[in-house]
N, C-alpha and C positions, 0 to 999 in steps of 0.2 A: 503493500500499498504506501510505496514511497512516492508514489504519483499525485498523492491529494492536494499538496501543497501548490504544486504547479497547476494542477487542474482548476481550482477555486481561483486562484490569482487570474488565467484566461477566463473564466466564465464572469469573474466579476470585472472585468477591463470590457468584456464586451455587454454585457448586459446592464450595469450600474448606467451606463449613459441613457441606453432605451428607456430605463425606468424614469431616471430623472425628467427625462424629456416629456414621457407620457404624465408625469405629476406635475409639471409646469402648463402643460397645455390644460390640464383637468383644472387648474387652479386660476388659468387665465380666462379660459372659453366657456366653463361649465359652473355651476353653482357648487361648490365646493364645501361640505361640511366636515366636521372632524371625523366621521363614521367612513364616508367615501374615501378621503385621504389616507385612513388608517388601512382601509383595504387595499389601495395601492400599493402602499408600502410593507403590508403584510405579503401580498400576492409576489412583489418583487423578492423579497428574501424568501420565500419558498421557492420560487423559479431557479434562484441563485444556487440554493441547497440542493435542488433536485439536479440541476444542469451538473453542478460540481460533482455529486455523487456519481451520477451516470459516466461522466466522462473519466472519475477516476475508475469505474467500474470496467469501463470500454478498456482502457491501457492496462489494468491489470490481468483481466479475465478474457476479455471477448476478442481483442486483437491477437495477444499470443496464442490461443486456442484455434482462432481461425487460420493464422499461418501454419501452426502444428498440422492441422488437417490438410492445408494444402500441399505441404512438403511431404506429409505421409501418403496420400492417396496414388499420386505416382509411382511408388514405389513399388506398387503391387504388378506394374508393368503392362496394363491393361486401359488403353484410352477410353474403351467403352465404359469400363467401370466408373473412370473417373469423371466421364459426361454424365452417366446417369446418377452419379453421386451428386454434381453439380446442379444438376436439373432439380433433383429433390430437394436440395439445401436451398436454392433459390427461391421456390414455391414455398418451403416451410417459414423460412425467414419474412418473405415478403406479406405472407398472409398474419403472420405476428406482429408486422410494423404497426404503430400505433396510428400513423399519417393516413394510412390506407384505410383503418377503421372511422377516422375522423371523415376523409373525403365520403365514404357510404354514407354516414349518418347525414352530413350536409346535402349532398344529391338528394336522400330521400325525404329529407326537410324542404328542400327547395321544391321539388317536383315528386311529390310521392307516386309510386307505382310505376316510375319511369323505367327501373330495372328490378327483376325479380329479386327477392331477398336473397342476398347471399351471392348474387351472380357476378354484382361488381369485382369483389374482392377474389374470386374465382378466377374471373378473367385477368385481372391483375397479377395475380400471383403466378398463372400459366405462363401469362407473356415474359414475365421477368424470369422464370424458370427456363424457358426455350432459349432466351438469348444468353442467359449466364452459361448454358451448354456451348453455345455457337462461339462465346468468347474464349472459354475455356479450350474449346477445338483451335481458334486463332492463335492462343498461345502454343499450343503444344506444335501446331504446324508451322511458327515462325511467319504469320501471315499479316502484310499490312495492316493496320484499323481500318485506313480509307475504303479498303477493298469492301467491308462491309458495313461500315457506317454511311457512305452514298448510296447503295442500292437500296439498303433499309429504308431513308428517309423519303427517297423517291418512290418506295413502295406504299409508305404512309401518306404522301401527298396524293398518290393516284386513288388509294382507297376512300381518302377521305372525299373524293369527288361525287362517290356513290352512296356516300353513308348520309343518311338524314341530318339535317343540319344541328339537330338537338342534342346529337350524343357527340359531336366534334368537339367541344370545350373541355366537357368532362374526360374525354379520350387522352388529349392533351395534358389536362391536368394530371392524369392517370401517371403519365410518365415523371411528373414532379415530385408526387409524394412518395414514389419510390426510393427517392436519394433523402431517406428519412435517417435519424440517430442510429436505428438497429440494424438496417440493411446495408447502408455504405461501408461503415467500418468491418463488419464480418466478411463480406464478398470481396471487398480489397486485400482484406488480410487473407483471404483465403486465396485469392490470385497470386498475391506475391509469392507466397508458400509454394505454389504451383510452378509458377516463374524459376524460383529459385531452385527448382530441380530439373524442369524441363527447358529454360531458357538457355540460348547459346549466343546471345547477341546482349547488347546493353540490358541492365535489369529494367530501368524503367519502360522502355519501349514493350517489353515482354509483360510487365507488372501490371500496368495501367491499360484504361480503357475499358474496362470490363462494367463499369456504371454506366459509360455513354452508351454501350451496347445494351445494356440490361434496360435503360429509359426507353429504347423504341420498342421492347416487347408489351409492354402494358397499353400503350397508346394503339398498335395495330392491333391487339386482342380486344380492346372496347370498341375500335371501329368495327371490327367484324362481329361483335356482340350488338352494336347499333344496326347492323346490316340485318342481321337475324330477327332484333325485335321489331324494327321497324321497317323493314324493307328497302329498297332503293328510293331514290327521288323521283 
């Protein structure tokens, strides 16, 4: 737990100015009383404590464990096993991502019944899982990232032409929520571990890019879900 001091220092440096700005705006533009000001201060302190504990836990547990798994799996000598494990891991960690749950609840609150219960989370998880597998394959075969990024986004834009318009904003927001505090640290650490065993070029070019590819998957999956639910234009 030697990371806790550094973690809280970073969180305080980032969060304190935001909390101060919110408090000042509250005092200037809204009717502020002692209760509302106390809520802002207490909420800010809770956010700093929670983020600090999370960052400490990520550095102490999530990142080392993810990197260890990434380095261990290629040692079995099976690319298929590595890809299957990566797909399962990508799905499981995305389904557990808090940001994905928040997006589903917000969509349901804004437009009830647009998506069947649980379908949005499953689509996002499946999209991330597929592209985590693709990213691990890219690392294994030492392929340039642009070879996957460019066709991926071209396919998204083409798919968006035929998807009903009400699903398009949700689809592209789905790519953003997967870059949450749980998914990103783990899959990057896992990718770094894989590249440390399979990589034969510079570590940076092999280890990173998995989040960029993984963000394509949920957008495409939700666009396809929109096609299935709403039909073409």
